[in-house]
Each structure stands twice: as C-alpha cells, then as structure tokens.
KOLVO-848622 format. One record per residue (C-alpha): residue in one letter; x, y, z. Coordinates in nm, 4 decimals, always signed. Example, Ala and Ser with C-alpha at 12.3 -4.5 7.8 and 13.67 -1.06 7.14 Angstrom:
<node residuo="A" u="+1.2300" v="-0.4500" w="+0.7800"/>
<node residuo="S" u="+1.3670" v="-0.1060" w="+0.7140"/>
end
This chain:
<node residuo="M" u="+15.3655" v="+12.7528" w="+12.3658"/>
<node residuo="K" u="+15.0973" v="+12.5533" w="+12.1738"/>
<node residuo="I" u="+14.9182" v="+12.7580" w="+11.9159"/>
<node residuo="S" u="+14.5628" v="+12.7755" w="+11.9846"/>
<node residuo="K" u="+14.2946" v="+12.6847" w="+11.7034"/>
<node residuo="K" u="+14.0484" v="+12.8740" w="+11.8462"/>
<node residuo="K" u="+14.2554" v="+13.2278" w="+11.8660"/>
<node residuo="Q" u="+14.2813" v="+13.2832" w="+11.4613"/>
<node residuo="S" u="+14.3903" v="+13.6102" w="+11.3037"/>
<node residuo="N" u="+14.3921" v="+13.6769" w="+10.9372"/>
<node residuo="V" u="+14.6670" v="+13.8825" w="+10.8348"/>
<node residuo="I" u="+15.0470" v="+13.9725" w="+10.9762"/>
<node residuo="C" u="+15.2584" v="+14.1733" w="+10.8074"/>
<node residuo="I" u="+15.6267" v="+14.1271" w="+10.8658"/>
<node residuo="I" u="+15.8972" v="+14.4015" w="+10.8398"/>
<node residuo="P" u="+16.2519" v="+14.2463" w="+10.8352"/>
<node residuo="A" u="+16.4808" v="+14.5198" w="+10.9657"/>
<node residuo="R" u="+16.8511" v="+14.3942" w="+11.0801"/>
<node residuo="G" u="+17.1007" v="+14.6493" w="+11.2670"/>
<node residuo="G" u="+17.3794" v="+14.5313" w="+11.0642"/>
<node residuo="S" u="+17.3581" v="+14.6971" w="+10.7511"/>
<node residuo="K" u="+17.7143" v="+14.7929" w="+10.5537"/>
<node residuo="G" u="+17.6358" v="+15.0678" w="+10.2773"/>
<node residuo="L" u="+17.4597" v="+15.2735" w="+10.5228"/>
<node residuo="K" u="+17.5213" v="+15.2656" w="+10.8994"/>
<node residuo="L" u="+17.1775" v="+15.1697" w="+11.0965"/>
<node residuo="K" u="+17.0291" v="+15.1846" w="+10.7588"/>
<node residuo="N" u="+16.6561" v="+15.1573" w="+10.8839"/>
<node residuo="L" u="+16.7035" v="+15.4274" w="+11.1004"/>
<node residuo="Q" u="+16.8318" v="+15.6679" w="+10.8461"/>
<node residuo="K" u="+16.5932" v="+15.9521" w="+10.7683"/>
<node residuo="V" u="+16.3914" v="+16.0610" w="+10.4547"/>
<node residuo="N" u="+16.1890" v="+16.3583" w="+10.4925"/>
<node residuo="N" u="+16.2625" v="+16.3596" w="+10.8820"/>
<node residuo="Q" u="+16.1420" v="+16.0051" w="+10.9402"/>
<node residuo="P" u="+16.3322" v="+15.7045" w="+10.9585"/>
<node residuo="L" u="+16.3005" v="+15.4449" w="+10.6494"/>
<node residuo="L" u="+16.1345" v="+15.2510" w="+10.9277"/>
<node residuo="Y" u="+15.8461" v="+15.4900" w="+10.9243"/>
<node residuo="Y" u="+15.7206" v="+15.4390" w="+10.5727"/>
<node residuo="P" u="+15.6538" v="+15.0164" w="+10.5869"/>
<node residuo="I" u="+15.5106" v="+15.0305" w="+10.9480"/>
<node residuo="K" u="+15.2823" v="+15.3565" w="+10.8413"/>
<node residuo="S" u="+15.1882" v="+15.1956" w="+10.4899"/>
<node residuo="A" u="+15.0636" v="+14.8880" w="+10.7058"/>
<node residuo="L" u="+14.8689" v="+15.0860" w="+10.9515"/>
<node residuo="K" u="+14.7131" v="+15.2951" w="+10.6520"/>
<node residuo="S" u="+14.6087" v="+14.9989" w="+10.4515"/>
<node residuo="Q" u="+14.3691" v="+14.8774" w="+10.7551"/>
<node residuo="V" u="+14.4132" v="+14.4728" w="+10.6465"/>
<node residuo="C" u="+14.6764" v="+14.4069" w="+10.8703"/>
<node residuo="D" u="+14.5943" v="+14.2170" w="+11.2030"/>
<node residuo="H" u="+14.9455" v="+14.2350" w="+11.3499"/>
<node residuo="I" u="+15.2660" v="+14.4205" w="+11.2126"/>
<node residuo="F" u="+15.5723" v="+14.2753" w="+11.3530"/>
<node residuo="V" u="+15.9174" v="+14.4295" w="+11.2852"/>
<node residuo="S" u="+16.1742" v="+14.1681" w="+11.2894"/>
<node residuo="T" u="+16.5015" v="+14.3194" w="+11.4126"/>
<node residuo="D" u="+16.8336" v="+14.2346" w="+11.6059"/>
<node residuo="H" u="+16.8902" v="+14.6122" w="+11.7391"/>
<node residuo="L" u="+16.7579" v="+14.7503" w="+12.0419"/>
<node residuo="A" u="+16.7366" v="+15.1270" w="+11.8968"/>
<node residuo="I" u="+16.5180" v="+14.9597" w="+11.6173"/>
<node residuo="F" u="+16.3218" v="+14.7784" w="+11.8215"/>
<node residuo="N" u="+16.2250" v="+15.0899" w="+12.0383"/>
<node residuo="T" u="+16.1891" v="+15.2967" w="+11.7450"/>
<node residuo="A" u="+15.9357" v="+15.0371" w="+11.5736"/>
<node residuo="K" u="+15.7242" v="+15.0124" w="+11.8871"/>
<node residuo="K" u="+15.6941" v="+15.3864" w="+11.8913"/>
<node residuo="L" u="+15.5802" v="+15.3773" w="+11.5567"/>
<node residuo="G" u="+15.3010" v="+15.1289" w="+11.6296"/>
<node residuo="A" u="+15.4362" v="+14.8041" w="+11.5294"/>
<node residuo="N" u="+15.4532" v="+14.4930" w="+11.7277"/>
<node residuo="V" u="+15.7993" v="+14.4006" w="+11.8768"/>
<node residuo="P" u="+15.7755" v="+14.1589" w="+12.1539"/>
<node residuo="F" u="+16.1454" v="+14.0214" w="+12.0975"/>
<node residuo="L" u="+16.4585" v="+14.0286" w="+11.9269"/>
<node residuo="R" u="+16.5423" v="+13.8343" w="+11.6243"/>
<node residuo="K" u="+16.8027" v="+13.5659" w="+11.7014"/>
<node residuo="K" u="+17.1414" v="+13.6474" w="+11.5761"/>
<node residuo="I" u="+17.1757" v="+13.3571" w="+11.3848"/>
<node residuo="F" u="+16.9225" v="+13.4890" w="+11.1449"/>
<node residuo="S" u="+17.0900" v="+13.8582" w="+11.1186"/>
<node residuo="G" u="+17.3867" v="+13.7855" w="+10.9062"/>
<node residuo="D" u="+17.4784" v="+13.8971" w="+10.5482"/>
<node residuo="R" u="+17.4338" v="+13.5757" w="+10.4006"/>
<node residuo="V" u="+17.0834" v="+13.4827" w="+10.5692"/>
<node residuo="S" u="+16.8335" v="+13.4820" w="+10.2989"/>
<node residuo="T" u="+16.4961" v="+13.7044" w="+10.2974"/>
<node residuo="E" u="+16.3065" v="+13.3510" w="+10.3068"/>
<node residuo="D" u="+16.4904" v="+13.2115" w="+10.6077"/>
<node residuo="T" u="+16.4462" v="+13.5559" w="+10.7723"/>
<node residuo="L" u="+16.0585" v="+13.5577" w="+10.7073"/>
<node residuo="R" u="+16.0115" v="+13.2132" w="+10.8058"/>
<node residuo="D" u="+16.1884" v="+13.2489" w="+11.1499"/>
<node residuo="A" u="+15.9890" v="+13.5585" w="+11.2333"/>
<node residuo="L" u="+15.6592" v="+13.4045" w="+11.1246"/>
<node residuo="L" u="+15.7200" v="+13.0944" w="+11.3320"/>
<node residuo="S" u="+15.9058" v="+13.2748" w="+11.6486"/>
<node residuo="Y" u="+15.5743" v="+13.5506" w="+11.6238"/>
<node residuo="E" u="+15.3154" v="+13.2685" w="+11.6115"/>
<node residuo="K" u="+15.4755" v="+13.0733" w="+11.9080"/>
<node residuo="Y" u="+15.4861" v="+13.4080" w="+12.1010"/>
<node residuo="V" u="+15.1188" v="+13.5411" w="+12.0521"/>
<node residuo="G" u="+14.9901" v="+13.1952" w="+12.0454"/>
<node residuo="I" u="+14.8120" v="+13.2361" w="+11.6970"/>
<node residuo="K" u="+14.8317" v="+13.0932" w="+11.3451"/>
<node residuo="F" u="+14.8140" v="+13.3185" w="+11.0499"/>
<node residuo="D" u="+14.6401" v="+13.2674" w="+10.7376"/>
<node residuo="I" u="+14.8063" v="+13.5518" w="+10.5028"/>
<node residuo="C" u="+15.1580" v="+13.7027" w="+10.5225"/>
<node residuo="V" u="+15.2698" v="+14.0492" w="+10.4148"/>
<node residuo="F" u="+15.6047" v="+14.1544" w="+10.3476"/>
<node residuo="L" u="+15.7220" v="+14.4821" w="+10.3090"/>
<node residuo="T" u="+16.0740" v="+14.6375" w="+10.3113"/>
<node residuo="C" u="+16.2206" v="+14.9493" w="+10.4641"/>
<node residuo="T" u="+16.4566" v="+15.0353" w="+10.1555"/>
<node residuo="N" u="+16.1619" v="+15.0719" w="+9.8949"/>
<node residuo="I" u="+15.9852" v="+15.3377" w="+10.0666"/>
<node residuo="F" u="+15.8260" v="+15.4765" w="+9.7583"/>
<node residuo="R" u="+15.4973" v="+15.2158" w="+9.7485"/>
<node residuo="D" u="+15.1307" v="+15.3014" w="+9.7048"/>
<node residuo="F" u="+14.9908" v="+15.1848" w="+10.0389"/>
<node residuo="T" u="+14.6473" v="+15.0749" w="+9.8422"/>
<node residuo="Y" u="+14.8772" v="+14.7863" w="+9.6978"/>
<node residuo="I" u="+14.8789" v="+14.6011" w="+10.0588"/>
<node residuo="K" u="+14.5044" v="+14.6048" w="+10.0543"/>
<node residuo="K" u="+14.4890" v="+14.5101" w="+9.6682"/>
<node residuo="A" u="+14.7349" v="+14.2033" w="+9.7527"/>
<node residuo="V" u="+14.5695" v="+14.0926" w="+10.0508"/>
<node residuo="D" u="+14.2232" v="+14.1044" w="+9.9058"/>
<node residuo="I" u="+14.3208" v="+13.9015" w="+9.6183"/>
<node residuo="L" u="+14.4086" v="+13.6231" w="+9.8660"/>
<node residuo="K" u="+14.0886" v="+13.6271" w="+10.0541"/>
<node residuo="K" u="+13.8690" v="+13.6721" w="+9.7079"/>
<node residuo="K" u="+14.0605" v="+13.3941" w="+9.5179"/>
<node residuo="P" u="+14.1675" v="+13.1103" w="+9.7503"/>
<node residuo="K" u="+14.3289" v="+12.9362" w="+9.4536"/>
<node residuo="I" u="+14.5973" v="+13.2007" w="+9.4326"/>
<node residuo="D" u="+14.9201" v="+13.1413" w="+9.6396"/>
<node residuo="S" u="+15.0754" v="+13.5055" w="+9.6310"/>
<node residuo="A" u="+15.0053" v="+13.8582" w="+9.4918"/>
<node residuo="F" u="+15.2666" v="+14.0958" w="+9.4773"/>
<node residuo="V" u="+15.3643" v="+14.4214" w="+9.2838"/>
<node residuo="V" u="+15.5715" v="+14.4049" w="+8.9627"/>
<node residuo="T" u="+15.7070" v="+14.6642" w="+8.7200"/>
<node residuo="K" u="+15.6328" v="+14.6372" w="+8.3597"/>
<node residuo="I" u="+15.9795" v="+14.6822" w="+8.1909"/>
<node residuo="Y" u="+16.1358" v="+14.6990" w="+7.8083"/>
<node residuo="K" u="+16.4873" v="+14.5881" w="+7.8600"/>
<node residuo="H" u="+16.7173" v="+14.3259" w="+7.6982"/>
<node residuo="F" u="+16.9059" v="+14.1314" w="+7.9466"/>
<node residuo="W" u="+17.2423" v="+13.9427" w="+7.8810"/>
<node residuo="C" u="+17.3639" v="+13.6546" w="+8.0614"/>
<node residuo="K" u="+17.6963" v="+13.4388" w="+8.0981"/>
<node residuo="K" u="+17.6594" v="+13.0697" w="+7.9919"/>
<node residuo="K" u="+17.9664" v="+12.8612" w="+7.9978"/>
<node residuo="K" u="+18.1814" v="+13.1403" w="+7.9764"/>
<node residuo="K" u="+17.9632" v="+13.2639" w="+7.6695"/>
<node residuo="L" u="+17.7409" v="+13.6201" w="+7.6482"/>
<node residuo="T" u="+17.3935" v="+13.5275" w="+7.5157"/>
<node residuo="K" u="+17.0693" v="+13.7165" w="+7.5549"/>
<node residuo="T" u="+16.8623" v="+13.5847" w="+7.8484"/>
<node residuo="L" u="+16.5273" v="+13.5308" w="+7.6150"/>
<node residuo="P" u="+16.4844" v="+13.4167" w="+7.2412"/>
<node residuo="W" u="+16.2480" v="+13.7018" w="+7.1770"/>
<node residuo="M" u="+16.5309" v="+13.9234" w="+7.2641"/>
<node residuo="R" u="+16.7664" v="+13.8264" w="+6.9787"/>
<node residuo="N" u="+16.5576" v="+14.1004" w="+6.7769"/>
<node residuo="Y" u="+16.4749" v="+14.4665" w="+6.9196"/>
<node residuo="H" u="+16.1089" v="+14.5684" w="+6.9095"/>
<node residuo="S" u="+15.9115" v="+14.8583" w="+6.9924"/>
<node residuo="R" u="+15.8346" v="+14.9257" w="+7.3438"/>
<node residuo="Q" u="+15.4399" v="+14.8900" w="+7.2681"/>
<node residuo="N" u="+15.4972" v="+14.5518" w="+7.0528"/>
<node residuo="A" u="+15.7525" v="+14.3752" w="+7.2400"/>
<node residuo="P" u="+15.6383" v="+14.0551" w="+7.4927"/>
<node residuo="E" u="+15.5633" v="+14.1720" w="+7.8326"/>
<node residuo="L" u="+15.8124" v="+14.1376" w="+8.0892"/>
<node residuo="Y" u="+15.7840" v="+14.2169" w="+8.4639"/>
<node residuo="L" u="+16.0310" v="+14.2970" w="+8.7210"/>
<node residuo="E" u="+15.9410" v="+14.1456" w="+9.0814"/>
<node residuo="N" u="+15.8991" v="+14.4067" w="+9.3450"/>
<node residuo="T" u="+15.8186" v="+14.1879" w="+9.6357"/>
<node residuo="G" u="+15.9810" v="+14.4568" w="+9.8708"/>
<node residuo="I" u="+15.7014" v="+14.7103" w="+9.7823"/>
<node residuo="T" u="+15.4431" v="+14.4727" w="+9.8712"/>
<node residuo="C" u="+15.4042" v="+14.0817" w="+9.8842"/>
<node residuo="A" u="+15.1109" v="+13.8852" w="+10.0461"/>
<node residuo="T" u="+15.1654" v="+13.4908" w="+10.0589"/>
<node residuo="R" u="+14.9633" v="+13.2475" w="+10.2207"/>
<node residuo="A" u="+15.1616" v="+13.1439" w="+10.5568"/>
<node residuo="K" u="+15.1960" v="+12.7697" w="+10.4595"/>
<node residuo="F" u="+15.4502" v="+12.8784" w="+10.1781"/>
<node residuo="W" u="+15.6849" v="+13.1132" w="+10.4363"/>
<node residuo="R" u="+15.6518" v="+12.7958" w="+10.7005"/>
<node residuo="R" u="+15.8111" v="+12.5951" w="+10.4258"/>
<node residuo="G" u="+16.0771" v="+12.8960" w="+10.3242"/>
<node residuo="K" u="+15.8887" v="+13.0025" w="+10.0183"/>
<node residuo="R" u="+15.8305" v="+13.3852" w="+9.9863"/>
<node residuo="I" u="+15.5991" v="+13.3222" w="+9.6923"/>
<node residuo="G" u="+15.3712" v="+13.0356" w="+9.5908"/>
<node residuo="K" u="+15.3372" v="+12.8799" w="+9.2340"/>
<node residuo="K" u="+15.0216" v="+13.0495" w="+9.1572"/>
<node residuo="V" u="+15.0378" v="+13.4005" w="+9.1382"/>
<node residuo="S" u="+14.8470" v="+13.7475" w="+9.0735"/>
<node residuo="L" u="+15.0372" v="+14.0467" w="+8.9649"/>
<node residuo="I" u="+14.9687" v="+14.3875" w="+9.0833"/>
<node residuo="K" u="+15.0995" v="+14.6073" w="+8.8203"/>
<node residuo="N" u="+15.2782" v="+14.9145" w="+8.9817"/>
<node residuo="N" u="+15.2089" v="+15.2938" w="+8.8411"/>
<node residuo="F" u="+15.3576" v="+15.4663" w="+9.1310"/>
<node residuo="P" u="+15.6460" v="+15.6948" w="+9.0500"/>
<node residuo="F" u="+16.0056" v="+15.6490" w="+9.1627"/>
<node residuo="S" u="+15.9506" v="+15.2980" w="+9.3016"/>
<node residuo="E" u="+16.2572" v="+15.1592" w="+9.1667"/>
<node residuo="V" u="+16.4690" v="+15.3880" w="+9.4315"/>
<node residuo="D" u="+16.6212" v="+15.0845" w="+9.6748"/>
<node residuo="I" u="+16.8002" v="+15.2831" w="+9.9311"/>
<node residuo="H" u="+17.1329" v="+15.0908" w="+10.0086"/>
<node residuo="N" u="+17.3906" v="+15.3944" w="+10.0203"/>
<node residuo="K" u="+17.4105" v="+15.7474" w="+10.0827"/>
<node residuo="Y" u="+17.3892" v="+15.8459" w="+9.7017"/>
<node residuo="D" u="+17.0078" v="+15.6228" w="+9.7227"/>
<node residuo="L" u="+16.9192" v="+15.8193" w="+10.0202"/>
<node residuo="F" u="+17.0219" v="+16.1629" w="+9.8784"/>
<node residuo="L" u="+16.7666" v="+16.0834" w="+9.6108"/>
<node residuo="A" u="+16.5243" v="+15.9269" w="+9.8089"/>
<node residuo="N" u="+16.5014" v="+16.2629" w="+10.0096"/>
<node residuo="K" u="+16.4616" v="+16.4918" w="+9.6949"/>
<node residuo="I" u="+16.1758" v="+16.2629" w="+9.5485"/>
<node residuo="A" u="+16.0269" v="+16.2529" w="+9.8869"/>
<node residuo="E" u="+16.0001" v="+16.6541" w="+9.8690"/>
<node residuo="F" u="+15.8642" v="+16.6475" w="+9.5176"/>
<node residuo="I" u="+15.5773" v="+16.3875" w="+9.6301"/>
<node residuo="R" u="+15.5029" v="+16.6066" w="+9.9206"/>
<node residuo="K" u="+15.4040" v="+16.8944" w="+9.7070"/>
<node residuo="D" u="+15.2285" v="+16.6637" w="+9.4731"/>
<node residuo="K" u="+14.8585" v="+16.6687" w="+9.5624"/>
<node residuo="K" u="+14.7889" v="+16.3168" w="+9.3688"/>
<node residuo="L" u="+15.0829" v="+16.1445" w="+9.4860"/>
<node residuo="K" u="+15.0780" v="+16.2745" w="+9.8527"/>
<node residuo="K" u="+14.7530" v="+16.0919" w="+9.8551"/>
<node residuo="R" u="+14.9062" v="+15.7664" w="+9.7661"/>
<node residuo="F" u="+15.1866" v="+15.7971" w="+9.9822"/>
<node residuo="V" u="+15.2205" v="+15.7808" w="+10.3502"/>
end
C-alpha cells in the first residue's frame, strides 16, 4: 500500500510486547495491582492525550487480544523474524513503524516508545516529550533520564579502570559532575525519520529529568514482579503519586 501524503497523523506510540519472555512466562500479561503489565503503557499513552495512534507490536495472540481490549490498535501480529531474543529494540521499532505505516497508509512525524516492564512512569512525561519536539524543530529526541551519582568500572584489554576521568576521585553528591541514566523505556519521543533508519534516538536531544519514585524497577523476573506489586499498593495509598500514575 502506498502511503498517502494527504493523510497525515502526527504522533504514533509503539509498545513492543512479544510473547517469548524467558524470566517470566508471558511476562507482558503478568499482573501488578490486578492489571497486566501491558495495561500500564497503553493507559499512560491514552491518558497523555498526545498519541494519535497507539500500536502494540506483538507476536502472541493472547497479548494481541488483551491489547485490543485495553484500547490499543493491533491490526496484525509481528513477524516471527522480529520476535527472537537477539533482535534489537531498534530493529523492532523500525519494523513496527514501517509495517504500521504501510497498513494504515499514514506517514508519522513523531514516534513514542514505551515499554511494558517500566511501569512506574509519570504519564505527563509523554506529553512533555512530544511537546518538546513540536515546539523545538531542531531537537531530534526527548526522553526520560535519571540523575545518578555512581562510580563505574569497565574492563579494557583485561585491565579494570574507572569509566570516566572524574571518577578517579570521589566527590560529594552535590559537587559531583552531572551523570544521567538513560530511561527511554519510561518515555522516549523521536522524529520518525530516525526510527526509519533504525535509530532509537537522534543526535540532538532534550532530557526530561525523572523524579517519579520507583522508576528504576524494571520487571523481568518473579522478584521484580513481587516488588512491583508492593510498590503499586503504596502508590495507590499516596494521593500525590496516584495522580501522576495510571
């Protein structure tokens, strides 16, 4: 199908959710606070009110059906070639975007990436990321980061060394150079042209500093799932956090 230039929609949110997880069987349908993990990115995208299309890319029929019930667009299943353990997120996103554009006959301008395993996100981050790209045409990507103060070691030619020169000395947290952990799974918005090239983010970026508690929890095994359920219980009882969470 040829993409129509007349039919234009601005923003697509793509949520990868394959069925072949190993740490937890059908991980994306495991429940936190009686809702499947898939519920959280879909509802966050809906609540943000900036995503024209919300597409769940999955190879599994049960996830396919659940995503539809939750309000996502899932017109087809993902190709098996893009469902293996070693397929990169970039390849998955590129295939999902191109396949969906071909199916609906629309060429998108902005792509939003959300994961099912990082469920503790402030849904307003999605709107912030999209608004940055709409208001600042020179910015390629806007995504969530968490400021950290840690010292990292790496092995180079069998020798252990500090990752960055400033890490050779210890500093107080307040005086240390700024170091940010990339959290694109919480929210990442990028101009679609980069996804079509197989790049998750562009060169010119804008950082959204994360201040939502518990965002570092990334659910991949039964211990993560247990912790996530306890956190969700806490959030539901906290009025301020509950307003920011789906």
